[in-house]
C-alpha positions in Angstrom: 180.5 60.2 -96.9 181.8 56.9 -95.6 185.1 55.2 -96.3 186.6 51.7 -96.2 190.3 51.7 -95.9 193.3 49.4 -95.8 196.3 50.1 -93.6 199.6 48.3 -94.0 201.0 47.8 -90.5 204.7 47.7 -89.4 204.6 43.9 -89.2 203.4 43.9 -92.9 199.9 42.7 -92.0 196.8 44.6 -93.4 194.0 46.1 -91.4 190.7 46.9 -93.0 188.3 49.4 -91.5 185.3 51.7 -92.1 184.9 55.3 -91.0 183.1 58.5 -91.7 186.2 60.6 -91.1 189.2 59.0 -92.7 191.7 61.7 -91.6 190.7 61.5 -88.0 190.7 57.7 -88.0 194.1 57.4 -89.6 195.4 59.8 -87.0 193.9 57.6 -84.3 195.6 54.5 -85.7 198.9 56.3 -86.1 198.9 57.7 -82.6 197.6 54.7 -80.7 194.5 56.4 -79.4 192.7 53.1 -78.9 194.9 50.7 -76.9 192.6 47.7 -77.8 192.9 48.3 -81.6 194.6 45.8 -83.8 197.0 48.4 -85.0 198.1 49.7 -81.6 201.1 47.4 -81.3 201.7 47.4 -85.1 202.5 51.0 -85.6 203.5 52.9 -87.6 200.7 52.2 -90.1 200.4 53.4 -93.7 197.2 54.1 -95.6 197.5 52.0 -98.8 193.9 52.0 -100.1 190.5 53.6 -99.6 187.1 53.8 -101.2 184.2 56.1 -100.5 180.5 55.5 -100.2 177.4 57.6 -99.8 175.6 55.1 -97.5 177.1 53.5 -94.3 175.4 50.2 -95.2 177.3 50.0 -98.5 180.6 50.8 -96.8 180.1 48.2 -94.0 179.1 45.6 -96.6 182.3 46.3 -98.6 184.5 46.3 -95.5 183.2 42.8 -94.6 183.8 41.6 -98.1 187.4 42.9 -98.2 188.1 41.6 -94.7 187.3 38.1 -95.8 189.8 38.3 -98.7 193.2 36.7 -98.8 196.3 38.8 -98.5 197.0 38.2 -102.2 193.6 39.5 -103.3 193.9 42.6 -101.0 197.2 43.3 -102.6 195.7 43.1 -106.1 193.0 45.6 -104.9 195.7 47.9 -103.5 197.6 47.7 -106.8 194.5 48.5 -108.8 194.1 45.0 -110.3 190.5 44.8 -109.0 187.7 47.3 -109.3 185.1 48.4 -106.7 182.5 45.9 -107.8 184.7 42.8 -107.4 
């Protein structure tokens, strides 16, 4: 199982990522495990959205799609105004 996820950072920006272990990855973001990560200086972070996929290729494709979206469109997705296939 693979996941795309959206984090809301302390500076109110959004970070979109992909992982096979969402609990571990959120822990890493929250605890600053990777100093070079976008979220390192923007902690704490909050998981605000996730989707699961069986294939990594599908998750990566979706992550790229969501990353290109505007803040407004991401917020609609987070609120449930968009569905997975949008």
